[in-house]
N, C-alpha and C positions, 0 to 999 in steps of 0.2 A: 411279574413276567417281564424280562429285559429284552433289549434289542441286541443286535449281532455285536455291538460295542462292549457287551458286559465283560469279557475277559480282559480287555484293555483297561476298563474302568476299575475292575477290582484289583489289578496289579498296580495300577497308578494310584489308587486309594492307599494301599498298604504302604507304599513307598512315600506317598505324600504325608501321611500321618507320622511316619517314623521321622521324616524330615521336619515337620512342625513341631514334634513334642520330645525330640532327643534332648538330654540335659546339656545346655551350652556351658554350664560351670565345669562340668566333667570333660566334655570332648571338644570344647571350643565351638566357634561359630561358622567354621569354614569346611565342614564336611561335605564330600560330593555325595550325590544321590543319583542313582541311575538304574533305569529298567534295562537289564542285561540281555543280550543275546549270546548264543554259544561263542561267537568270534570274540566277544568282549573279554572273555577269560583268558585269552592269548596275551592281552596287555591290559591287566586290570589297574583299577584307580589306586592311589597311594593311600587315601584315607576317606572313608565314607561307608555308605551302605549300598549294597545292590539287591534288587529282587529279580529273579529269574524265573520265568514260567516255564517249567522243564516237561510238563505233561498235562494233557487234558483227558479226562475220561467221562464217559456217560455215567450218570448216577443211576444206579440199578435199583436203588430203594423206591424211586419215584419214576421208573421208566415208562410206565403205561399211563401217562396223563390222558385225560379226556380233553376234548376239543375245547379251545378257548373261546369264550363269548365275550364280545365287546359290549359296552354299555348300551349301544343301539340295537343289540340283539344279533348282530352279525357274528356268525360262527367262523372260526379259523382252525387250520390243522394244529394238532397238539404241540406244545412247546417242547423244546428239547432240553432236558435237564442235564447240566454239566457239572463236573467238579474240576477245578483249576489246581494244580499242585505247583507250589511256588518254593523256590530256594532263596533264603534271606541270608546274605553274606555281609558281615562287617569286615572292612579292609582296614589295616593299621600297620605302621612300620615296625611295631614290636608286639611279641606274642601277649604280653600283660594288658596291653590297650586294647588289642583286638578280642581278648576274652571279656574285658569289661563291657566292651560295646555289645558283644554276643549276649552276655547276661541281661544287660539292661533291655535288649531288643526283644529277648524271649519273654521276659517279665511283662514288658509292654504290650506284645501281641496276645499274650494269655489274658491280660486284663481287658483288651479290647473285646474279644470274643465274638461279638456279633456287630457287623457293619451295617448302619442304616443307610436308606437311600440318599440322604443328604450328604454323608461322608463319600458314598460310592459315586456320586455325580459331580462332586466338588472338583476333583483333580483332572478332569478331561474337558475339552472344549464343549461338548454337547451335554447340557444338563438335564437332558430328559431320557437318559439311557435306562434308569430304573424308576419305576413308578414309586410314588410316596410312601406305599405300605409295603415295599419290598425290603428284604435283608439278605445278607450273606454271612454264613457262620465261618469263621477261622479257626481251625483246629490244628494243634501240632500232630503232625504225621512224620515221624522219623523214618527215614529210609533205612533199609537193611544194609549192613556194612558192605556186602558185595556190590550193591548198587552205588554206593558212595566211591568205592574202590574204582568202578567202572567209570564213573564220572572223572575221577582224578587222572586216570590213564589217558583220558582223551585231550588233556590240556598241558601245554609245556610248562606253565607255572602252576605249581601245586595249590589247590584251593585251601584256604584256611578253614577252620571249623565253621560250620554253618548250621542253620536249622531249616527244616522243611515243613510246610504247612500245606493245608488243603482248604481251599474256599468253596463251601458247599452251600448251596445248591444254586448255580446260576442257571436259569431257565430262559432259553433264547426262543423268543415268539416268533411265530410263522406270519407272514403278511398274505399268505394264500387263503382267501375265503373258501368255505366250503358251501357249494350251492345245494340246496335241497331239491331243486328241480321243481317243475310244474306239478300241481296236485293231480292226481289221476282222476279223469273224469269218467271214462268207460273202460271196461275189460272186455276183450274179445277172445273167446276160446275156439280154437280150430279143431278141436276133437271131433273125429268122424268124418272130417272132409278128405277127400281125395286129393293127393298132391301128385302132379304130373312131372 
């Protein structure tokens, strides 16, 4: 169960791992790495990798979670299970280089599969976003062609070939404790009493 920073941490972890592990012998040591917002596609980088969080959905497979219980027994409202949809784009000055970068990135993310808490917490300032036993699964989740075309229509510069992934299941914890209330001491029934 993670804090509200989980979406940012998962995005930063994917970008950071790509940046740490891309093959310098093939692509050089000066690639740019950025988390993108929609406005960044208007003036994209020359060479590097971008990760763009384009959609967040509630994970319906685990939607009805029970109340979370802390180590001291305190109960909290149920966590919110989310899936984060990410667009990974390699940017290059020629098509062959861009496709080589895309091929490497797709193989790399497929090999990663599951991100542990150490990886997820490493690339943001707060190192306690995920508990030590938490993981997030990265799955290739290609968009439908019509969705890609809709994205391309939005930006002046046409987007190069990219791949979309879903980071499943990011559970955002609630800080609101559930109070049991006081124990019932007596019950009083008003049956048969006249009410004026």
